[in-house]
mmJSON file of the N, C-alpha and C atoms, coordinates in Angstrom:
{"data_MODEL":{"atom_site":{
"group_PDB":["ATOM","ATOM","ATOM","ATOM","ATOM","ATOM","ATOM","ATOM","ATOM","ATOM","ATOM","ATOM","ATOM","ATOM","ATOM","ATOM","ATOM","ATOM","ATOM","ATOM","ATOM","ATOM","ATOM","ATOM","ATOM","ATOM","ATOM","ATOM","ATOM","ATOM","ATOM","ATOM","ATOM","ATOM","ATOM","ATOM","ATOM","ATOM","ATOM","ATOM","ATOM","ATOM","ATOM","ATOM","ATOM","ATOM","ATOM","ATOM","ATOM","ATOM","ATOM","ATOM","ATOM","ATOM","ATOM","ATOM","ATOM","ATOM","ATOM","ATOM","ATOM","ATOM","ATOM","ATOM","ATOM","ATOM","ATOM","ATOM","ATOM","ATOM","ATOM","ATOM","ATOM","ATOM","ATOM","ATOM","ATOM","ATOM","ATOM","ATOM","ATOM","ATOM","ATOM","ATOM","ATOM","ATOM","ATOM","ATOM","ATOM","ATOM","ATOM","ATOM","ATOM","ATOM","ATOM","ATOM","ATOM","ATOM","ATOM","ATOM","ATOM","ATOM","ATOM","ATOM","ATOM","ATOM","ATOM","ATOM","ATOM","ATOM","ATOM","ATOM","ATOM","ATOM","ATOM","ATOM","ATOM","ATOM","ATOM","ATOM","ATOM","ATOM","ATOM","ATOM","ATOM","ATOM","ATOM","ATOM","ATOM","ATOM","ATOM","ATOM","ATOM","ATOM","ATOM","ATOM","ATOM","ATOM","ATOM","ATOM","ATOM","ATOM","ATOM","ATOM","ATOM","ATOM","ATOM","ATOM","ATOM","ATOM","ATOM","ATOM","ATOM","ATOM","ATOM","ATOM","ATOM","ATOM","ATOM","ATOM","ATOM","ATOM","ATOM","ATOM","ATOM","ATOM","ATOM","ATOM","ATOM","ATOM","ATOM","ATOM","ATOM","ATOM","ATOM","ATOM","ATOM","ATOM","ATOM","ATOM","ATOM","ATOM","ATOM","ATOM","ATOM","ATOM","ATOM","ATOM","ATOM","ATOM","ATOM","ATOM","ATOM","ATOM","ATOM","ATOM","ATOM","ATOM","ATOM","ATOM","ATOM","ATOM","ATOM","ATOM","ATOM","ATOM","ATOM","ATOM","ATOM","ATOM","ATOM","ATOM","ATOM","ATOM","ATOM","ATOM","ATOM","ATOM","ATOM"],
"id":[1,2,3,4,5,6,7,8,9,10,11,12,13,14,15,16,17,18,19,20,21,22,23,24,25,26,27,28,29,30,31,32,33,34,35,36,37,38,39,40,41,42,43,44,45,46,47,48,49,50,51,52,53,54,55,56,57,58,59,60,61,62,63,64,65,66,67,68,69,70,71,72,73,74,75,76,77,78,79,80,81,82,83,84,85,86,87,88,89,90,91,92,93,94,95,96,97,98,99,100,101,102,103,104,105,106,107,108,109,110,111,112,113,114,115,116,117,118,119,120,121,122,123,124,125,126,127,128,129,130,131,132,133,134,135,136,137,138,139,140,141,142,143,144,145,146,147,148,149,150,151,152,153,154,155,156,157,158,159,160,161,162,163,164,165,166,167,168,169,170,171,172,173,174,175,176,177,178,179,180,181,182,183,184,185,186,187,188,189,190,191,192,193,194,195,196,197,198,199,200,201,202,203,204,205,206,207,208,209,210,211,212,213,214,215,216,217,218,219],
"type_symbol":["N","C","C","N","C","C","N","C","C","N","C","C","N","C","C","N","C","C","N","C","C","N","C","C","N","C","C","N","C","C","N","C","C","N","C","C","N","C","C","N","C","C","N","C","C","N","C","C","N","C","C","N","C","C","N","C","C","N","C","C","N","C","C","N","C","C","N","C","C","N","C","C","N","C","C","N","C","C","N","C","C","N","C","C","N","C","C","N","C","C","N","C","C","N","C","C","N","C","C","N","C","C","N","C","C","N","C","C","N","C","C","N","C","C","N","C","C","N","C","C","N","C","C","N","C","C","N","C","C","N","C","C","N","C","C","N","C","C","N","C","C","N","C","C","N","C","C","N","C","C","N","C","C","N","C","C","N","C","C","N","C","C","N","C","C","N","C","C","N","C","C","N","C","C","N","C","C","N","C","C","N","C","C","N","C","C","N","C","C","N","C","C","N","C","C","N","C","C","N","C","C","N","C","C","N","C","C","N","C","C","N","C","C","N","C","C","N","C","C"],
"label_atom_id":["N","CA","C","N","CA","C","N","CA","C","N","CA","C","N","CA","C","N","CA","C","N","CA","C","N","CA","C","N","CA","C","N","CA","C","N","CA","C","N","CA","C","N","CA","C","N","CA","C","N","CA","C","N","CA","C","N","CA","C","N","CA","C","N","CA","C","N","CA","C","N","CA","C","N","CA","C","N","CA","C","N","CA","C","N","CA","C","N","CA","C","N","CA","C","N","CA","C","N","CA","C","N","CA","C","N","CA","C","N","CA","C","N","CA","C","N","CA","C","N","CA","C","N","CA","C","N","CA","C","N","CA","C","N","CA","C","N","CA","C","N","CA","C","N","CA","C","N","CA","C","N","CA","C","N","CA","C","N","CA","C","N","CA","C","N","CA","C","N","CA","C","N","CA","C","N","CA","C","N","CA","C","N","CA","C","N","CA","C","N","CA","C","N","CA","C","N","CA","C","N","CA","C","N","CA","C","N","CA","C","N","CA","C","N","CA","C","N","CA","C","N","CA","C","N","CA","C","N","CA","C","N","CA","C","N","CA","C","N","CA","C","N","CA","C","N","CA","C","N","CA","C","N","CA","C"],
"label_alt_id":[null,null,null,null,null,null,null,null,null,null,null,null,null,null,null,null,null,null,null,null,null,null,null,null,null,null,null,null,null,null,null,null,null,null,null,null,null,null,null,null,null,null,null,null,null,null,null,null,null,null,null,null,null,null,null,null,null,null,null,null,null,null,null,null,null,null,null,null,null,null,null,null,null,null,null,null,null,null,null,null,null,null,null,null,null,null,null,null,null,null,null,null,null,null,null,null,null,null,null,null,null,null,null,null,null,null,null,null,null,null,null,null,null,null,null,null,null,null,null,null,null,null,null,null,null,null,null,null,null,null,null,null,null,null,null,null,null,null,null,null,null,null,null,null,null,null,null,null,null,null,null,null,null,null,null,null,null,null,null,null,null,null,null,null,null,null,null,null,null,null,null,null,null,null,null,null,null,null,null,null,null,null,null,null,null,null,null,null,null,null,null,null,null,null,null,null,null,null,null,null,null,null,null,null,null,null,null,null,null,null,null,null,null,null,null,null,null,null,null],
"label_comp_id":["UNK","UNK","UNK","UNK","UNK","UNK","UNK","UNK","UNK","UNK","UNK","UNK","UNK","UNK","UNK","UNK","UNK","UNK","UNK","UNK","UNK","UNK","UNK","UNK","UNK","UNK","UNK","UNK","UNK","UNK","UNK","UNK","UNK","UNK","UNK","UNK","UNK","UNK","UNK","UNK","UNK","UNK","UNK","UNK","UNK","UNK","UNK","UNK","UNK","UNK","UNK","UNK","UNK","UNK","UNK","UNK","UNK","UNK","UNK","UNK","UNK","UNK","UNK","UNK","UNK","UNK","UNK","UNK","UNK","UNK","UNK","UNK","UNK","UNK","UNK","UNK","UNK","UNK","UNK","UNK","UNK","UNK","UNK","UNK","UNK","UNK","UNK","UNK","UNK","UNK","UNK","UNK","UNK","UNK","UNK","UNK","UNK","UNK","UNK","UNK","UNK","UNK","UNK","UNK","UNK","UNK","UNK","UNK","UNK","UNK","UNK","UNK","UNK","UNK","UNK","UNK","UNK","UNK","UNK","UNK","UNK","UNK","UNK","UNK","UNK","UNK","UNK","UNK","UNK","UNK","UNK","UNK","UNK","UNK","UNK","UNK","UNK","UNK","UNK","UNK","UNK","UNK","UNK","UNK","UNK","UNK","UNK","UNK","UNK","UNK","UNK","UNK","UNK","UNK","UNK","UNK","UNK","UNK","UNK","UNK","UNK","UNK","UNK","UNK","UNK","UNK","UNK","UNK","UNK","UNK","UNK","UNK","UNK","UNK","UNK","UNK","UNK","UNK","UNK","UNK","UNK","UNK","UNK","UNK","UNK","UNK","UNK","UNK","UNK","UNK","UNK","UNK","UNK","UNK","UNK","UNK","UNK","UNK","UNK","UNK","UNK","UNK","UNK","UNK","UNK","UNK","UNK","UNK","UNK","UNK","UNK","UNK","UNK","UNK","UNK","UNK","UNK","UNK","UNK"],
"label_asym_id":["A","A","A","A","A","A","A","A","A","A","A","A","A","A","A","A","A","A","A","A","A","A","A","A","A","A","A","A","A","A","A","A","A","A","A","A","A","A","A","A","A","A","A","A","A","A","A","A","A","A","A","A","A","A","A","A","A","A","A","A","A","A","A","A","A","A","A","A","A","A","A","A","A","A","A","A","A","A","A","A","A","A","A","A","A","A","A","A","A","A","A","A","A","A","A","A","A","A","A","A","A","A","A","A","A","A","A","A","A","A","A","A","A","A","A","A","A","A","A","A","A","A","A","A","A","A","A","A","A","A","A","A","A","A","A","A","A","A","A","A","A","A","A","A","A","A","A","A","A","A","A","A","A","A","A","A","A","A","A","A","A","A","A","A","A","A","A","A","A","A","A","A","A","A","A","A","A","A","A","A","A","A","A","A","A","A","A","A","A","A","A","A","A","A","A","A","A","A","A","A","A","A","A","A","A","A","A","A","A","A","A","A","A","A","A","A","A","A","A"],
"label_entity_id":["1","1","1","1","1","1","1","1","1","1","1","1","1","1","1","1","1","1","1","1","1","1","1","1","1","1","1","1","1","1","1","1","1","1","1","1","1","1","1","1","1","1","1","1","1","1","1","1","1","1","1","1","1","1","1","1","1","1","1","1","1","1","1","1","1","1","1","1","1","1","1","1","1","1","1","1","1","1","1","1","1","1","1","1","1","1","1","1","1","1","1","1","1","1","1","1","1","1","1","1","1","1","1","1","1","1","1","1","1","1","1","1","1","1","1","1","1","1","1","1","1","1","1","1","1","1","1","1","1","1","1","1","1","1","1","1","1","1","1","1","1","1","1","1","1","1","1","1","1","1","1","1","1","1","1","1","1","1","1","1","1","1","1","1","1","1","1","1","1","1","1","1","1","1","1","1","1","1","1","1","1","1","1","1","1","1","1","1","1","1","1","1","1","1","1","1","1","1","1","1","1","1","1","1","1","1","1","1","1","1","1","1","1","1","1","1","1","1","1"],
"label_seq_id":[1,1,1,2,2,2,3,3,3,4,4,4,5,5,5,6,6,6,7,7,7,8,8,8,9,9,9,10,10,10,11,11,11,12,12,12,13,13,13,14,14,14,15,15,15,16,16,16,17,17,17,18,18,18,19,19,19,20,20,20,21,21,21,22,22,22,23,23,23,24,24,24,25,25,25,26,26,26,27,27,27,28,28,28,29,29,29,30,30,30,31,31,31,32,32,32,33,33,33,34,34,34,35,35,35,36,36,36,37,37,37,38,38,38,39,39,39,40,40,40,41,41,41,42,42,42,43,43,43,44,44,44,45,45,45,46,46,46,47,47,47,48,48,48,49,49,49,50,50,50,51,51,51,52,52,52,53,53,53,54,54,54,55,55,55,56,56,56,57,57,57,58,58,58,59,59,59,60,60,60,61,61,61,62,62,62,63,63,63,64,64,64,65,65,65,66,66,66,67,67,67,68,68,68,69,69,69,70,70,70,71,71,71,72,72,72,73,73,73],
"pdbx_PDB_ins_code":[null,null,null,null,null,null,null,null,null,null,null,null,null,null,null,null,null,null,null,null,null,null,null,null,null,null,null,null,null,null,null,null,null,null,null,null,null,null,null,null,null,null,null,null,null,null,null,null,null,null,null,null,null,null,null,null,null,null,null,null,null,null,null,null,null,null,null,null,null,null,null,null,null,null,null,null,null,null,null,null,null,null,null,null,null,null,null,null,null,null,null,null,null,null,null,null,null,null,null,null,null,null,null,null,null,null,null,null,null,null,null,null,null,null,null,null,null,null,null,null,null,null,null,null,null,null,null,null,null,null,null,null,null,null,null,null,null,null,null,null,null,null,null,null,null,null,null,null,null,null,null,null,null,null,null,null,null,null,null,null,null,null,null,null,null,null,null,null,null,null,null,null,null,null,null,null,null,null,null,null,null,null,null,null,null,null,null,null,null,null,null,null,null,null,null,null,null,null,null,null,null,null,null,null,null,null,null,null,null,null,null,null,null,null,null,null,null,null,null],
"Cartn_x":[47.102,48.366,49.33,50.1,51.223,52.458,53.3,54.486,55.721,56.726,58.01,59.074,59.947,61.052,62.356,63.239,64.534,65.595,66.55,67.57,68.95,69.948,71.328,72.149,73.351,74.254,75.467,75.206,76.266,76.644,76.995,77.534,76.488,75.226,74.196,74.276,73.471,73.43,73.54,74.171,74.298,72.972,72.827,71.626,71.45,72.541,72.485,71.77,72.031,71.415,69.948,69.611,68.225,67.213,67.507,66.533,66.356,67.272,67.228,67.106,66.923,67.086,66.208,65.011,64.11,64.128,65.047,65.14,65.956,65.472,66.163,67.534,68.542,69.891,70.801,70.253,71.096,71.781,73.085,73.836,74.937,75.236,76.332,77.546,77.425,78.518,79.441,80.611,81.591,81.143,81.871,81.568,81.524,80.454,80.3,79.828,79.557,79.171,77.674,76.979,75.547,74.76,73.491,72.651,71.778,71.552,70.673,69.208,68.861,67.473,66.759,67.482,66.883,65.801,66.09,65.092,64.041,64.385,63.384,62.331,62.759,61.825,61.037,61.698,61.016,59.885,60.143,59.125,57.943,58.233,57.16,56.271,56.879,56.111,55.277,55.905,55.218,54.202,54.607,53.757,52.791,53.331,52.494,51.589,52.098,51.311,50.442,50.885,50.157,49.599,49.782,49.198,49.797,51.027,51.694,52.573,53.399,54.36,55.718,56.75,58.101,58.799,59.282,59.996,61.323,62.178,63.465,63.983,64.852,65.604,67.053,67.964,69.37,70.237,71.253,72.254,73.596,74.255,75.547,76.535,77.254,78.252,77.634,76.284,75.672,74.683,73.626,72.568,71.614,70.83,69.708,68.578,67.354,66.181,65.111,64.563,63.45,62.2,61.084,59.794,58.837,58.357,57.452,56.086,55.052,53.671,52.858,52.106,51.253,49.846,48.836,47.464,47.181,46.388,45.972,44.793,44.741,43.646,42.421],
"Cartn_y":[126.232,125.554,126.51,125.962,126.683,126.254,127.203,126.908,127.398,126.521,126.863,126.597,127.567,127.405,127.515,126.544,126.519,126.428,127.362,127.396,127.593,127.139,127.406,127.735,128.158,128.454,127.531,126.267,125.268,124.633,123.357,122.673,122.139,122.174,121.648,120.136,119.565,118.108,117.741,116.619,116.134,115.539,115.37,114.753,113.328,112.631,111.266,111.236,112.213,112.293,112.698,113.557,114.042,112.899,111.846,110.771,109.889,110.003,109.127,109.886,111.178,112.014,111.637,111.127,110.799,109.31,108.549,107.118,106.881,105.958,105.616,105.033,105.47,104.956,105.834,106.81,107.68,108.705,108.771,109.815,110.297,111.568,112.134,112.355,111.956,112.114,110.908,111.057,109.982,108.78,107.686,106.45,106.718,106.267,106.438,107.811,108.708,110.083,110.345,109.645,109.899,108.602,108.684,107.481,107.336,108.429,108.373,108.279,108.731,108.663,110.008,111.098,112.422,112.776,112.747,113.141,112.061,110.799,109.73,109.905,110.218,110.457,111.735,112.755,114.007,113.747,112.956,112.591,111.885,110.927,110.192,111.131,112.035,112.945,113.912,114.571,115.618,115.043,114.062,113.551,112.468,111.437,110.294,110.563,111.225,111.423,112.673,113.721,114.987,115.451,114.669,115.008,116.232,116.544,117.698,117.303,118.237,117.975,118.526,117.93,118.459,118.321,119.426,119.444,120.156,120.085,120.766,121.187,122.162,122.612,122.687,122.255,122.28,122.53,123.332,123.584,123.176,122.222,121.736,122.889,122.9,123.933,125.284,125.374,126.682,126.709,125.882,126.041,124.851,124.767,123.837,124.546,124.308,124.882,123.798,123.649,122.74,123.565,123.114,123.782,122.769,123.095,122.228,122.892,122.153,122.65,121.694,122.266,121.474,122.046,121.176,121.676,122.311,123.369,124.009,123.241,123.145,122.406,123.283],
"Cartn_z":[157.634,157.868,158.555,159.454,160.043,159.263,158.9,158.101,158.841,158.904,159.501,158.448,158.231,157.287,158.059,157.841,158.513,157.429,157.445,156.391,156.996,156.257,156.652,155.411,155.639,154.522,154.594,154.929,155.067,153.752,153.811,152.636,151.668,152.029,151.138,151.027,150.14,149.97,148.498,148.25,146.876,146.409,145.11,144.536,145.065,145.31,145.834,147.186,148.016,149.341,149.23,148.272,148.107,148.078,147.351,147.161,148.395,149.362,150.535,151.846,151.8,152.986,154.174,153.934,155.038,155.391,154.818,155.102,156.372,157.188,158.421,158.107,158.835,158.667,157.828,157.107,156.291,157.181,157.089,157.773,156.848,156.928,156.146,157.038,158.297,159.257,159.185,159.754,159.762,160.58,160.456,161.172,162.677,163.306,164.744,165.179,164.243,164.575,164.466,163.605,163.418,163.402,163.802,163.832,162.595,161.885,160.723,161.093,162.292,162.741,162.71,162.774,162.936,161.939,160.657,159.662,159.439,159.676,159.579,160.669,161.872,162.974,162.729,162.223,161.893,160.906,159.872,158.871,159.537,160.406,161.086,161.895,162.633,163.49,162.658,161.69,160.927,159.945,159.162,158.081,158.572,159.184,159.55,160.752,161.765,162.989,162.96,162.237,162.283,160.943,159.878,158.586,157.921,158.263,157.669,156.499,156.079,155.01,155.419,154.874,155.035,153.69,153.181,151.908,152.124,151.139,151.262,149.899,149.939,148.769,149.206,148.366,148.739,147.517,147.707,146.672,147.244,146.607,147.062,147.191,148.289,148.599,148.947,149.064,149.301,150.457,150.412,151.414,151.412,152.483,152.567,153.293,152.848,153.496,153.612,154.816,155.059,155.275,154.695,154.856,155.478,156.671,157.414,157.458,157.06,157.115,157.972,158.917,159.798,159.8,159.767,159.817,161.175,161.163,162.405,162.98,164.269,164.93,165.014],
"occupancy":[1.0,1.0,1.0,1.0,1.0,1.0,1.0,1.0,1.0,1.0,1.0,1.0,1.0,1.0,1.0,1.0,1.0,1.0,1.0,1.0,1.0,1.0,1.0,1.0,1.0,1.0,1.0,1.0,1.0,1.0,1.0,1.0,1.0,1.0,1.0,1.0,1.0,1.0,1.0,1.0,1.0,1.0,1.0,1.0,1.0,1.0,1.0,1.0,1.0,1.0,1.0,1.0,1.0,1.0,1.0,1.0,1.0,1.0,1.0,1.0,1.0,1.0,1.0,1.0,1.0,1.0,1.0,1.0,1.0,1.0,1.0,1.0,1.0,1.0,1.0,1.0,1.0,1.0,1.0,1.0,1.0,1.0,1.0,1.0,1.0,1.0,1.0,1.0,1.0,1.0,1.0,1.0,1.0,1.0,1.0,1.0,1.0,1.0,1.0,1.0,1.0,1.0,1.0,1.0,1.0,1.0,1.0,1.0,1.0,1.0,1.0,1.0,1.0,1.0,1.0,1.0,1.0,1.0,1.0,1.0,1.0,1.0,1.0,1.0,1.0,1.0,1.0,1.0,1.0,1.0,1.0,1.0,1.0,1.0,1.0,1.0,1.0,1.0,1.0,1.0,1.0,1.0,1.0,1.0,1.0,1.0,1.0,1.0,1.0,1.0,1.0,1.0,1.0,1.0,1.0,1.0,1.0,1.0,1.0,1.0,1.0,1.0,1.0,1.0,1.0,1.0,1.0,1.0,1.0,1.0,1.0,1.0,1.0,1.0,1.0,1.0,1.0,1.0,1.0,1.0,1.0,1.0,1.0,1.0,1.0,1.0,1.0,1.0,1.0,1.0,1.0,1.0,1.0,1.0,1.0,1.0,1.0,1.0,1.0,1.0,1.0,1.0,1.0,1.0,1.0,1.0,1.0,1.0,1.0,1.0,1.0,1.0,1.0,1.0,1.0,1.0,1.0,1.0,1.0],
"B_iso_or_equiv":[0.0,0.0,0.0,0.0,0.0,0.0,0.0,0.0,0.0,0.0,0.0,0.0,0.0,0.0,0.0,0.0,0.0,0.0,0.0,0.0,0.0,0.0,0.0,0.0,0.0,0.0,0.0,0.0,0.0,0.0,0.0,0.0,0.0,0.0,0.0,0.0,0.0,0.0,0.0,0.0,0.0,0.0,0.0,0.0,0.0,0.0,0.0,0.0,0.0,0.0,0.0,0.0,0.0,0.0,0.0,0.0,0.0,0.0,0.0,0.0,0.0,0.0,0.0,0.0,0.0,0.0,0.0,0.0,0.0,0.0,0.0,0.0,0.0,0.0,0.0,0.0,0.0,0.0,0.0,0.0,0.0,0.0,0.0,0.0,0.0,0.0,0.0,0.0,0.0,0.0,0.0,0.0,0.0,0.0,0.0,0.0,0.0,0.0,0.0,0.0,0.0,0.0,0.0,0.0,0.0,0.0,0.0,0.0,0.0,0.0,0.0,0.0,0.0,0.0,0.0,0.0,0.0,0.0,0.0,0.0,0.0,0.0,0.0,0.0,0.0,0.0,0.0,0.0,0.0,0.0,0.0,0.0,0.0,0.0,0.0,0.0,0.0,0.0,0.0,0.0,0.0,0.0,0.0,0.0,0.0,0.0,0.0,0.0,0.0,0.0,0.0,0.0,0.0,0.0,0.0,0.0,0.0,0.0,0.0,0.0,0.0,0.0,0.0,0.0,0.0,0.0,0.0,0.0,0.0,0.0,0.0,0.0,0.0,0.0,0.0,0.0,0.0,0.0,0.0,0.0,0.0,0.0,0.0,0.0,0.0,0.0,0.0,0.0,0.0,0.0,0.0,0.0,0.0,0.0,0.0,0.0,0.0,0.0,0.0,0.0,0.0,0.0,0.0,0.0,0.0,0.0,0.0,0.0,0.0,0.0,0.0,0.0,0.0,0.0,0.0,0.0,0.0,0.0,0.0],
"pdbx_formal_charge":[null,null,null,null,null,null,null,null,null,null,null,null,null,null,null,null,null,null,null,null,null,null,null,null,null,null,null,null,null,null,null,null,null,null,null,null,null,null,null,null,null,null,null,null,null,null,null,null,null,null,null,null,null,null,null,null,null,null,null,null,null,null,null,null,null,null,null,null,null,null,null,null,null,null,null,null,null,null,null,null,null,null,null,null,null,null,null,null,null,null,null,null,null,null,null,null,null,null,null,null,null,null,null,null,null,null,null,null,null,null,null,null,null,null,null,null,null,null,null,null,null,null,null,null,null,null,null,null,null,null,null,null,null,null,null,null,null,null,null,null,null,null,null,null,null,null,null,null,null,null,null,null,null,null,null,null,null,null,null,null,null,null,null,null,null,null,null,null,null,null,null,null,null,null,null,null,null,null,null,null,null,null,null,null,null,null,null,null,null,null,null,null,null,null,null,null,null,null,null,null,null,null,null,null,null,null,null,null,null,null,null,null,null,null,null,null,null,null,null],
"auth_seq_id":[1,1,1,2,2,2,3,3,3,4,4,4,5,5,5,6,6,6,7,7,7,8,8,8,9,9,9,10,10,10,11,11,11,12,12,12,13,13,13,14,14,14,15,15,15,16,16,16,17,17,17,18,18,18,19,19,19,20,20,20,21,21,21,22,22,22,23,23,23,24,24,24,25,25,25,26,26,26,27,27,27,28,28,28,29,29,29,30,30,30,31,31,31,32,32,32,33,33,33,34,34,34,35,35,35,36,36,36,37,37,37,38,38,38,39,39,39,40,40,40,41,41,41,42,42,42,43,43,43,44,44,44,45,45,45,46,46,46,47,47,47,48,48,48,49,49,49,50,50,50,51,51,51,52,52,52,53,53,53,54,54,54,55,55,55,56,56,56,57,57,57,58,58,58,59,59,59,60,60,60,61,61,61,62,62,62,63,63,63,64,64,64,65,65,65,66,66,66,67,67,67,68,68,68,69,69,69,70,70,70,71,71,71,72,72,72,73,73,73],
"auth_comp_id":["UNK","UNK","UNK","UNK","UNK","UNK","UNK","UNK","UNK","UNK","UNK","UNK","UNK","UNK","UNK","UNK","UNK","UNK","UNK","UNK","UNK","UNK","UNK","UNK","UNK","UNK","UNK","UNK","UNK","UNK","UNK","UNK","UNK","UNK","UNK","UNK","UNK","UNK","UNK","UNK","UNK","UNK","UNK","UNK","UNK","UNK","UNK","UNK","UNK","UNK","UNK","UNK","UNK","UNK","UNK","UNK","UNK","UNK","UNK","UNK","UNK","UNK","UNK","UNK","UNK","UNK","UNK","UNK","UNK","UNK","UNK","UNK","UNK","UNK","UNK","UNK","UNK","UNK","UNK","UNK","UNK","UNK","UNK","UNK","UNK","UNK","UNK","UNK","UNK","UNK","UNK","UNK","UNK","UNK","UNK","UNK","UNK","UNK","UNK","UNK","UNK","UNK","UNK","UNK","UNK","UNK","UNK","UNK","UNK","UNK","UNK","UNK","UNK","UNK","UNK","UNK","UNK","UNK","UNK","UNK","UNK","UNK","UNK","UNK","UNK","UNK","UNK","UNK","UNK","UNK","UNK","UNK","UNK","UNK","UNK","UNK","UNK","UNK","UNK","UNK","UNK","UNK","UNK","UNK","UNK","UNK","UNK","UNK","UNK","UNK","UNK","UNK","UNK","UNK","UNK","UNK","UNK","UNK","UNK","UNK","UNK","UNK","UNK","UNK","UNK","UNK","UNK","UNK","UNK","UNK","UNK","UNK","UNK","UNK","UNK","UNK","UNK","UNK","UNK","UNK","UNK","UNK","UNK","UNK","UNK","UNK","UNK","UNK","UNK","UNK","UNK","UNK","UNK","UNK","UNK","UNK","UNK","UNK","UNK","UNK","UNK","UNK","UNK","UNK","UNK","UNK","UNK","UNK","UNK","UNK","UNK","UNK","UNK","UNK","UNK","UNK","UNK","UNK","UNK"],
"auth_asym_id":["A","A","A","A","A","A","A","A","A","A","A","A","A","A","A","A","A","A","A","A","A","A","A","A","A","A","A","A","A","A","A","A","A","A","A","A","A","A","A","A","A","A","A","A","A","A","A","A","A","A","A","A","A","A","A","A","A","A","A","A","A","A","A","A","A","A","A","A","A","A","A","A","A","A","A","A","A","A","A","A","A","A","A","A","A","A","A","A","A","A","A","A","A","A","A","A","A","A","A","A","A","A","A","A","A","A","A","A","A","A","A","A","A","A","A","A","A","A","A","A","A","A","A","A","A","A","A","A","A","A","A","A","A","A","A","A","A","A","A","A","A","A","A","A","A","A","A","A","A","A","A","A","A","A","A","A","A","A","A","A","A","A","A","A","A","A","A","A","A","A","A","A","A","A","A","A","A","A","A","A","A","A","A","A","A","A","A","A","A","A","A","A","A","A","A","A","A","A","A","A","A","A","A","A","A","A","A","A","A","A","A","A","A","A","A","A","A","A","A"],
"auth_atom_id":["N","CA","C","N","CA","C","N","CA","C","N","CA","C","N","CA","C","N","CA","C","N","CA","C","N","CA","C","N","CA","C","N","CA","C","N","CA","C","N","CA","C","N","CA","C","N","CA","C","N","CA","C","N","CA","C","N","CA","C","N","CA","C","N","CA","C","N","CA","C","N","CA","C","N","CA","C","N","CA","C","N","CA","C","N","CA","C","N","CA","C","N","CA","C","N","CA","C","N","CA","C","N","CA","C","N","CA","C","N","CA","C","N","CA","C","N","CA","C","N","CA","C","N","CA","C","N","CA","C","N","CA","C","N","CA","C","N","CA","C","N","CA","C","N","CA","C","N","CA","C","N","CA","C","N","CA","C","N","CA","C","N","CA","C","N","CA","C","N","CA","C","N","CA","C","N","CA","C","N","CA","C","N","CA","C","N","CA","C","N","CA","C","N","CA","C","N","CA","C","N","CA","C","N","CA","C","N","CA","C","N","CA","C","N","CA","C","N","CA","C","N","CA","C","N","CA","C","N","CA","C","N","CA","C","N","CA","C","N","CA","C","N","CA","C","N","CA","C","N","CA","C","N","CA","C"],
"pdbx_PDB_model_num":[1,1,1,1,1,1,1,1,1,1,1,1,1,1,1,1,1,1,1,1,1,1,1,1,1,1,1,1,1,1,1,1,1,1,1,1,1,1,1,1,1,1,1,1,1,1,1,1,1,1,1,1,1,1,1,1,1,1,1,1,1,1,1,1,1,1,1,1,1,1,1,1,1,1,1,1,1,1,1,1,1,1,1,1,1,1,1,1,1,1,1,1,1,1,1,1,1,1,1,1,1,1,1,1,1,1,1,1,1,1,1,1,1,1,1,1,1,1,1,1,1,1,1,1,1,1,1,1,1,1,1,1,1,1,1,1,1,1,1,1,1,1,1,1,1,1,1,1,1,1,1,1,1,1,1,1,1,1,1,1,1,1,1,1,1,1,1,1,1,1,1,1,1,1,1,1,1,1,1,1,1,1,1,1,1,1,1,1,1,1,1,1,1,1,1,1,1,1,1,1,1,1,1,1,1,1,1,1,1,1,1,1,1,1,1,1,1,1,1]
}}}
């Protein structure tokens, strides 16, 4: 497996967002600012099309980290 980890030290995500993060239409941006497609499309590409995994860890007010694993050809 190839593994990519992406982290930031931004605002993190609430528990409410955790359960819906990969659902189409979810955005944490203001009205008219986000489409809610980014992570839903990411899930489709990594998991459904390539058999990989994408997980995350987040602490509200502190950080978020995404871990992407893809099988090697």
